C-alpha positions as semicolon CSV with decimal commas, in nm:
position;residue;x (nm);y (nm);z (nm)
1;X;12,860;10,446;12,072
2;X;13,066;10,658;12,314
3;X;13,294;10,367;12,406
4;X;13,379;10,328;12,036
5;X;13,460;10,697;11,997
6;X;13,141;10,780;11,813
7;X;12,914;11,083;11,843
8;X;12,596;11,008;12,038
9;X;12,268;11,171;11,937
10;X;12,006;11,013;12,160
11;X;11,651;11,038;12,286
12;X;11,589;11,306;12,549
13;X;11,486;11,118;12,862
14;X;11,275;11,232;13,155
15;X;11,413;11,484;13,404
16;X;11,426;11,203;13,660
17;X;11,644;10,970;13,453
18;X;11,972;11,131;13,555
19;X;12,091;11,163;13,195
20;X;12,173;11,532;13,239
21;X;12,389;11,452;13,542
22;X;12,589;11,175;13,378
23;X;12,584;11,245;13,001
24;X;12,532;11,620;12,990
25;X;12,388;11,714;12,647
26;X;12,618;11,945;12,457
27;X;12,918;11,814;12,652
28;X;12,920;11,438;12,599
29;X;12,627;11,391;12,361
30;X;12,323;11,569;12,220
31;X;11,954;11,487;12,251
32;X;11,625;11,529;12,064
33;X;11,265;11,521;12,183
34;X;11,077;11,478;11,855
35;X;11,121;11,336;11,508
36;X;11,140;11,686;11,363
37;X;11,413;11,788;11,609
38;X;11,606;11,467;11,535
39;X;11,614;11,548;11,163
40;X;11,706;11,909;11,239
41;X;12,004;11,805;11,455
42;X;12,121;11,544;11,206
43;X;12,133;11,813;10,939
44;X;12,311;12,051;11,179
45;X;12,588;11,809;11,273
46;X;12,635;11,699;10,912
47;X;12,697;12,067;10,834
48;X;12,917;12,112;11,146
49;X;13,115;11,785;11,174
50;X;13,390;11,937;11,390
51;X;13,140;12,005;11,670
52;X;13,028;11,640;11,662
53;X;13,392;11,524;11,664
54;X;13,479;11,743;11,963
55;X;13,181;11,610;12,162
56;X;13,271;11,252;12,068
57;X;13,636;11,297;12,176
58;X;13,535;11,457;12,504
59;X;13,290;11,174;12,577
60;X;13,541;10,901;12,489
61;X;13,808;11,055;12,712
62;X;13,564;11,070;13,005
63;X;13,449;10,714;12,934
64;X;13,805;10,585;12,936
65;X;13,891;10,774;13,254
66;X;13,575;10,707;13,455
67;X;13,318;10,480;13,287
68;X;13,527;10,199;13,136
69;X;13,432;9,845;13,254
70;X;13,758;9,821;13,448
71;X;13,632;10,108;13,665
72;X;13,279;9,970;13,690
73;X;13,407;9,633;13,809
74;X;13,611;9,800;14,079
75;X;13,315;10,021;14,173
76;X;13,102;9,712;14,216
77;X;13,361;9,542;14,436
78;X;13,403;9,856;14,647
79;X;13,024;9,878;14,691
80;X;12,973;9,509;14,779
81;X;13,266;9,477;15,017
82;X;13,312;9,831;15,141
83;X;12,978;10,003;15,092
84;X;13,140;10,277;14,885
85;X;13,024;10,423;14,553
86;X;13,160;10,725;14,361
87;X;12,942;11,035;14,364
88;X;12,781;11,003;14,017
89;X;12,631;10,667;14,115
90;X;12,544;10,746;14,474
91;X;12,168;10,791;14,496
92;X;12,055;11,066;14,728
93;X;11,678;11,076;14,787
94;X;11,709;11,417;14,944
95;X;11,717;11,576;14,598
96;X;11,427;11,372;14,453
97;X;11,079;11,412;14,601
98;X;10,960;11,118;14,394
99;X;11,156;10,892;14,628
100;X;10,938;10,990;14,925
101;X;10,617;10,977;14,723
102;X;10,702;10,634;14,581
103;X;10,819;10,466;14,901
104;X;10,513;10,596;15,086
105;X;10,294;10,425;14,824
106;X;10,471;10,089;14,801
107;X;10,153;9,906;14,908
108;X;9,995;10,006;14,576
109;X;10,273;9,866;14,361
110;X;10,048;9,620;14,174
111;X;9,803;9,894;14,078
112;X;10,085;10,127;13,981
113;X;10,244;9,866;13,755
114;X;9,903;9,783;13,604
115;X;9,879;10,146;13,493
116;X;10,241;10,233;13,418
117;X;10,338;9,933;13,203
118;X;10,058;9,963;12,944
119;X;10,104;10,340;12,917
120;X;10,480;10,291;12,882
121;X;10,412;10,047;12,596
122;X;10,187;10,304;12,427
123;X;10,456;10,566;12,472
124;X;10,712;10,337;12,312
125;X;10,516;10,340;11,986
126;X;10,347;10,682;11,993
127;X;10,568;10,989;12,002
128;X;10,325;11,195;12,211
129;X;10,070;11,087;12,470
130;X;9,799;11,284;12,649
131;X;9,709;11,128;12,983
132;X;9,451;11,258;13,230
133;X;9,476;11,177;13,603
134;X;9,173;11,250;13,819
135;X;9,218;11,436;14,145
136;X;9,090;11,140;14,344
137;X;9,390;10,930;14,236
138;X;9,703;10,895;14,451
139;X;9,967;11,151;14,353
140;X;10,221;10,872;14,306
141;X;10,048;10,776;13,980
142;X;10,136;11,116;13,836
143;X;10,491;11,075;13,969
144;X;10,525;10,739;13,796
145;X;10,393;10,866;13,462
146;X;10,623;11,167;13,456
147;X;10,910;10,923;13,399
148;X;10,793;10,904;13,038
149;X;10,966;11,190;12,855
150;X;10,704;11,291;12,596
151;X;10,392;11,232;12,800
152;X;10,171;11,535;12,856
153;X;9,992;11,512;13,191
154;X;9,644;11,660;13,234
155;X;9,501;11,714;13,583
156;X;9,192;11,870;13,730
157;X;9,194;12,195;13,917
158;X;9,268;12,103;14,279
159;X;9,474;11,795;14,198
160;X;9,679;11,688;14,500
161;X;10,049;11,767;14,462
162;X;10,247;11,572;14,722
163;X;10,576;11,738;14,819
164;X;10,547;11,988;14,535
165;X;10,596;11,713;14,275
166;X;10,448;11,914;13,987
167;X;10,688;12,200;14,057
168;X;11,004;11,994;14,007
169;X;11,252;12,077;13,732
170;X;11,121;11,992;13,387
171;X;10,768;11,916;13,508
172;X;10,549;12,234;13,496
173;X;10,571;12,267;13,117
174;X;10,440;11,912;13,079
175;X;10,141;11,946;13,313
176;X;9,813;12,101;13,198
177;X;9,520;12,190;13,422
178;X;9,173;12,133;13,277
179;X;8,870;12,323;13,398
180;X;8,503;12,355;13,318
181;X;8,276;12,088;13,174
182;X;8,434;11,760;13,057
183;X;8,254;11,806;12,724
184;X;8,498;12,092;12,653
185;X;8,804;11,886;12,738
186;X;9,019;11,721;12,471
187;X;9,009;11,351;12,393
188;X;9,288;11,171;12,581
189;X;9,507;10,875;12,495
190;X;9,452;10,739;12,845
191;X;9,269;10,842;13,161
192;X;9,329;10,728;13,519
193;X;9,032;10,801;13,746
194;X;8,850;10,679;14,052
195;X;8,482;10,592;14,035
196;X;8,422;10,898;14,250
197;X;8,602;11,121;13,997
198;X;8,376;11,002;13,715
199;X;8,057;11,036;13,917
200;X;8,153;11,385;14,029
201;X;8,234;11,498;13,673
202;X;7,892;11,375;13,561
203;X;7,983;11,348;13,192
204;X;8,177;11,079;13,005
205;X;8,548;11,136;12,949
206;X;8,670;11,066;12,597
207;X;8,972;10,840;12,580
208;X;9,132;10,552;12,395
209;X;9,231;10,364;12,712
210;X;9,096;10,387;13,066
211;X;9,210;10,278;13,412
212;X;8,937;10,297;13,676
213;X;9,023;10,270;14,046
214;X;8,793;10,159;14,327
215;X;8,785;10,283;14,684
216;X;9,070;10,049;14,780
217;X;9,290;10,190;14,499
218;X;9,262;9,861;14,311
219;X;9,193;9,852;13,938
220;X;8,824;9,791;13,869
221;X;8,856;9,830;13,494
222;X;9,136;9,857;13,239
223;X;9,098;9,802;12,866
224;X;9,471;9,811;12,793
225;X;9,578;9,488;12,958
226;X;9,643;9,307;12,630
227;X;9,855;9,588;12,495
228;X;10,164;9,443;12,662
229;X;10,095;9,102;12,510
230;X;10,167;9,237;12,164
231;X;10,232;9,001;11,880
232;X;10,437;9,087;11,575
233;X;10,396;8,928;11,239
234;X;10,686;8,712;11,131
235;X;10,710;8,645;10,758
236;X;10,934;8,343;10,703
237;X;11,098;8,179;10,404
238;X;11,178;8,507;10,234
239;X;10,823;8,638;10,189
240;X;10,705;8,306;10,048
241;X;10,359;8,313;9,893
242;X;10,289;7,964;10,018
243;X;10,021;7,984;10,291
244;X;10,209;7,735;10,509
245;X;10,490;7,987;10,525
246;X;10,271;8,245;10,699
247;X;10,381;8,216;11,058
248;X;10,214;8,408;11,338
249;X;10,341;8,454;11,689
250;X;9,987;8,465;11,813
251;X;9,740;8,179;11,805
252;X;9,392;8,322;11,780
253;X;9,089;8,189;11,596
254;X;9,007;8,530;11,450
255;X;9,347;8,573;11,288
256;X;9,380;8,212;11,180
257;X;9,041;8,252;11,011
258;X;9,159;8,564;10,827
259;X;9,461;8,382;10,687
260;X;9,256;8,075;10,591
261;X;8,989;8,280;10,410
262;X;9,245;8,482;10,217
263;X;9,423;8,161;10,120
264;X;9,104;7,998;9,991
265;X;8,920;8,300;9,849
266;X;9,178;8,558;9,744
267;X;9,492;8,365;9,652
268;X;9,334;8,193;9,346
269;X;9,291;8,539;9,193
270;X;9,664;8,611;9,210
271;X;9,726;8,394;8,903
272;X;9,538;8,643;8,684
273;X;9,679;8,954;8,850
274;X;9,974;9,155;8,726
275;X;10,153;9,472;8,829
276;X;9,990;9,516;9,172
277;X;10,125;9,846;9,301
278;X;9,866;9,967;9,553
279;X;9,668;9,764;9,807
280;X;9,409;9,927;10,035
281;X;9,301;9,736;10,346
282;X;8,988;9,886;10,506
283;X;8,954;9,787;10,872
284;X;9,297;9,630;10,869
285;X;9,288;9,521;11,233
286;X;9,637;9,432;11,351
287;X;9,761;9,376;10,994
288;X;9,719;9,001;10,944
289;X;9,547;9,041;10,605
290;X;9,803;9,303;10,502
291;X;10,079;9,056;10,585
292;X;9,917;8,805;10,353
293;X;9,902;9,069;10,080
294;X;10,270;9,142;10,140
295;X;10,368;8,780;10,079
296;X;10,163;8,774;9,758
297;X;10,259;9,122;9,633
298;X;10,611;9,195;9,762
299;X;10,650;9,527;9,579
300;X;10,309;9,679;9,649
301;X;10,244;9,978;9,873
302;X;9,987;9,875;10,134
303;X;9,758;10,132;10,295
304;X;9,584;10,023;10,616
305;X;9,281;10,197;10,764
306;X;9,196;10,115;11,125
307;X;9,010;10,302;11,399
308;X;9,023;10,074;11,704
309;X;9,295;10,202;11,945
310;X;9,424;9,861;12,055
311;X;9,440;9,726;11,700
312;X;9,613;10,047;11,590
313;X;9,889;10,002;11,844
314;X;9,970;9,656;11,709
315;X;9,917;9,757;11,347
316;X;10,173;10,036;11,368
317;X;10,438;9,789;11,482
318;X;10,347;9,526;11,226
319;X;10,350;9,786;10,949
320;X;10,719;9,849;11,018
321;X;10,791;9,479;10,970
322;X;10,587;9,460;10,649
323;X;10,770;9,762;10,502
324;X;10,617;10,002;10,249
325;X;10,304;9,975;10,464
326;X;10,121;10,292;10,571
327;X;9,882;10,321;10,865
328;X;9,592;10,567;10,863
329;X;9,425;10,596;11,208
330;X;9,070;10,646;11,086
331;X;8,775;10,439;10,978
332;X;8,616;10,468;10,634
333;X;8,241;10,511;10,591
334;X;7,982;10,680;10,372
335;X;8,028;11,017;10,540
336;X;8,242;11,197;10,797
337;X;8,133;11,115;11,151
338;X;8,244;11,030;11,503
339;X;8,107;10,719;11,671
340;X;8,119;10,662;12,043
341;X;8,184;10,332;12,217
342;X;8,112;10,307;12,589
343;X;8,399;10,159;12,786
344;X;8,280;10,178;13,148
345;X;8,037;10,139;13,312
346;X;7,844;9,914;13,077
347;X;7,509;10,065;13,178
348;X;7,403;10,267;12,870
349;X;7,181;10,487;13,090
350;X;7,474;10,615;13,297
351;X;7,549;10,979;13,221
352;X;7,904;10,950;13,349
353;X;8,194;10,716;13,272
354;X;8,452;10,677;12,995
355;X;8,398;10,627;12,625
356;X;8,598;10,603;12,305
357;X;8,534;10,848;12,022
358;X;8,614;10,679;11,691
359;X;8,669;10,905;11,387
360;X;8,533;10,802;11,047
361;X;8,595;10,970;10,714
362;X;8,398;10,962;10,392
363;X;8,582;10,689;10,203
364;X;8,602;10,861;9,864
365;X;8,733;11,191;10,004
366;X;8,980;11,023;10,241
367;X;9,135;10,821;9,959
368;X;9,144;11,126;9,733
369;X;9,328;11,333;9,994
370;X;9,590;11,058;10,023
371;X;9,633;11,037;9,647
372;X;9,484;10,686;9,643
373;X;9,267;10,727;9,337
374;X;9,438;10,439;9,157
375;X;9,397;10,113;9,352
376;X;9,481;9,763;9,235
377;X;9,350;9,556;9,527
378;X;9,081;9,663;9,773
379;X;8,988;9,468;10,086
380;X;8,682;9,576;10,284
381;X;8,610;9,390;10,609
382;X;8,437;9,638;10,840
383;X;8,207;9,401;11,023
384;X;7,884;9,549;10,885
385;X;7,965;9,870;10,692
386;X;8,090;9,704;10,372
387;X;7,790;9,811;10,161
388;X;7,818;10,171;10,284
389;X;8,189;10,191;10,199
390;X;8,150;10,031;9,856
391;X;7,853;10,253;9,769
392;X;8,055;10,562;9,852
393;X;8,344;10,437;9,638
394;X;8,124;10,325;9,348
395;X;8,263;10,569;9,087
396;X;8,613;10,438;9,168
397;X;8,528;10,067;9,185
398;X;8,521;10,006;8,811
399;X;8,898;10,071;8,789
400;X;9,002;9,842;9,076
401;X;9,146;9,509;8,960
402;X;9,038;9,294;9,256
403;X;8,787;9,362;9,533
404;X;8,783;9,129;9,834
405;X;8,483;9,177;10,064
406;X;8,380;9,009;10,387
407;X;8,006;9,024;10,462
408;X;7,793;8,957;10,769
409;X;7,440;8,906;10,631
410;X;7,266;8,755;10,330
411;X;7,111;9,091;10,248
412;X;7,455;9,256;10,234
413;X;7,587;8,975;10,014
414;X;7,308;9,032;9,761
415;X;7,359;9,410;9,760
416;X;7,736;9,372;9,720
417;X;7,690;9,135;9,428
418;X;7,441;9,368;9,263
419;X;7,668;9,668;9,314
420;X;7,980;9,503;9,171
421;X;7,822;9,296;8,892
422;X;7,843;9,565;8,620
423;X;8,221;9,592;8,645
424;X;8,340;9,278;8,825
425;X;8,306;8,903;8,802
426;X;8,269;8,692;9,115
427;X;8,585;8,480;9,098
428;X;8,583;8,294;9,428
429;X;8,367;8,291;9,740
430;X;8,305;8,130;10,075
431;X;7,965;8,140;10,245
432;X;7,902;8,013;10,597
433;X;7,542;7,926;10,685
434;X;7,418;8,183;10,435
435;X;7,487;8,474;10,671
436;X;7,857;8,553;10,650
437;X;8,162;8,484;10,439
438;X;8,405;8,636;10,191
439;X;8,382;8,716;9,821
440;X;8,657;8,793;9,570
441;X;8,567;8,988;9,256
442;X;8,793;9,042;8,954
443;X;8,752;9,336;8,720
444;X;8,589;9,214;8,398
445;X;8,792;9,450;8,180
446;X;9,119;9,348;8,343
447;X;9,030;8,982;8,300
448;X;8,938;9,041;7,934
449;X;9,272;9,220;7,875
450;X;9,459;8,928;8,032
451;X;9,292;8,683;7,799
């Protein structure tokens, strides 16, 4: 951007990145630290174009005089053959306490990477992260995480602060000290603790992802390992509705099964559908079913509801690819509630540890608040709560054109059929050993109108 003479408005990086020293904001570029601030600055510079032009000219002049590749090539040669580098590129650890903290902890590099890389991946997708680090953890973990510019660090009272790390420029406003009982603490996006930290606290910490360290500072438990192995949906052949054109960059039985069931059970209903504008996918997972809906209904708005943190991370990325796809980080049920899922230790009798708190909303009210009172296609695949969700939505069901339901017991299948029979006709189904399968219902009135 700068090398082409353009005005650079870029992400505000961490204090330790060196951006302020090389590309001083307001002199050679400008920065933002949130979506709202980005929009605010875009509007400002559109209203004040001369300011943007002056910054761009100043940056281009400096680039041509100091940063152009012809200078960088010579700098590299001078460094390799003469050991000389110009001041802006000469690293001086004397001004950065993180250098001493990091080099003193080089033996823990595998553990540090096992924590940093998944949290960095989360940070790439989520604008804000709240991460708790227990006081039994090495201070270098906090130093590593503070590289991430919009990460809020939470520490216990008495957390070790090697070399005054938490007092460095740009750090204090991002560090929060928590006190009192863990039950009064917020729910975190990630926690990094030792076993001793958790036992001492005596109450479970609430978090989406956890990293538990043993006495040797090795990872005993981490539920975010797969987050780096993300897979993105790739729709080929111009959104073809042919099932063979659904290509996935991940080979997993669960997802292959989802595609196969939708192909066999749902796709035959498409021939009698028209004007599909809104699709609601309850327990969307990573978005595989929503991708199938996208190929079959290219113009529809797709609303995905998902509560599992790992699935949400992947779903948010896949939703961008699917376009006109909206992610709602909540589960749907018969009433508002929070469900807990123990992460570690597995012993249900343990009064300490880490657990996920999963929020659920009453389905009817949640859809009403989002303005989703008119739905064309509804998919419900909650792994056991299908009857509860459908019962709560019953007044709205009679207006939905197609309802696709996955069930996990014969009893649920009978109740679903009884519930939908007054308004819908069972169009296609697949039953496996009488206990699980998928059913596709078409609205009787819509089918009558079509005929």
